N, C-alpha and C positions, 0 to 999 in steps of 0.2 A: 241354951240349945243342948239337946241330948247328944252325947258322943256316940256316933255310929261306928260299928266295927267295919273294918275294911275287908269286905268280902272279895273272893276271887273274881266274881262277876264285875264288881265295881272297879277292881284293879284292871281288868281287861278293857273295860270301857275307857277308863282314864288313860291307859297306855295307848289306845287307838287314837284318842284326841291328841295326846302328846306327839304321836308319830306324824301328825298332819299339820300343814301350815295353810290350809285352804278354808278354814272356818266351815267344817262339815255340817251337814244336816244330820238329824238323828238317824235317818235311813242310811246315810253313808257310813256312820259309825257302826250301825247294826251290820251292814254288809262286811265291814272290816273285821268285826268281832266274830261274826258268824263263820268266817273262814278259819278261825282258830278253834272255836267251840260251836259246832252246829246245833248243840242242844240248848244254847242260850236263846231265850225267846225275845221277840221284838219288844214286848212289854217290859221285860227285865232291863234291856238296854235303855229304853226310854226313861224308865223309873230311875235308873242309876245316873243317867245324864242330868236329870232334874235334881236329884239329891246332891250331886257334885256341884251343880250351879247354886243350889240353896246354901251349901256350906262354903261357897266362895272359892272353891278349888278351880273351877272353870267358870267362864262367863257365858250366859245365855243371851244371844242377840236376837231381839224380835225385829224381823224385817218383813216388808210386804210379802205376803204369800208363805210365810213360815218362820222358822227359827233356826239359827245357826249357833254353833258352839265354838268357843275360843279359849285357848290355853292361857292367854294373857288376861289377867284380871285387873291390871292397873287401869286408870281412867284414860281412855283413848277413843278416838273417833273411828268410824268405819265408812267405807264407800261400797255401794252395791251396784252391780251392773243391772240396769233396767231391762236388759234383753235376756241374758243368760242366768242372772241371779248370783254371779260370783261376788264374794265378799272379801275385802282386804282391809287391813289396818291402815289408818291415816295418822301419821305421827305429827300432830300439830298441838300446840299448847292448849290445855283444857282451861276454860274460863271458870274459876270457882265462884264467880259472882252471879252466874246466870240463874241459879235457883232463887236467890234473893230478888233479882230483877223480875223474874217471872211472878214471884209471890206478890211483889209490889204492884205489878201491872194487873194482877187479878183481883186486887182489893175492891174495885168497883163492882165486882160480880159476887160479892158476899150474899149469902142467903141465910135467913133466920139468925143473923148475928154471927155466922161462921164464914170465914174467908178461906180461900185456898191456901195451903202451905205446900210449896214445892220443895221436895227434899232430894231429888235427883233428876238427872236427865241423861239421855243418850243422843249422840249426834251421829246420824247416818246420812251421808251424802249419797245421792243417786246420780249415776252417770253411765257411760259406755266404756266397757273394758277394752284394752287394745285389740284382743282377738275379735270381739264383736264389731269394733270400729273398722277393722280390716275387712271383715265379711260384708259389712254394709257398703264400704267403698267398692268392693269387687262386684257387688250386686248392681250398684249404680253404673259401673263401667260396662257391665255385660249387656 
């Protein structure tokens, strides 16, 4: 991999992700960075987010309806609120055998002599966050 220089723009994007604990969207990162440098374009922010994720400095989390970014790059699960889209870390043990289990389970689906080889996975639970659960309960009571 080619070593990329750490530009001021990339540092601003990284600093914004570091300042947050809410798994921001690219748009939320753009809004934060834009307050510091109004000349920074949306495309520059998005490009730098993806460069940082490609380099393993931050984590890109693909969730239904979009993408979130996480400063934590260790293997861990996430939970997403199915109502508001909030994303949080879930600290549960990661099962390192799942890729091998999935590869074995997919062997019957080989095509032209080639079978699936699973090399990674992401665990995203979907649920209802406390704030949305409270709103839902209040709506039922109203």
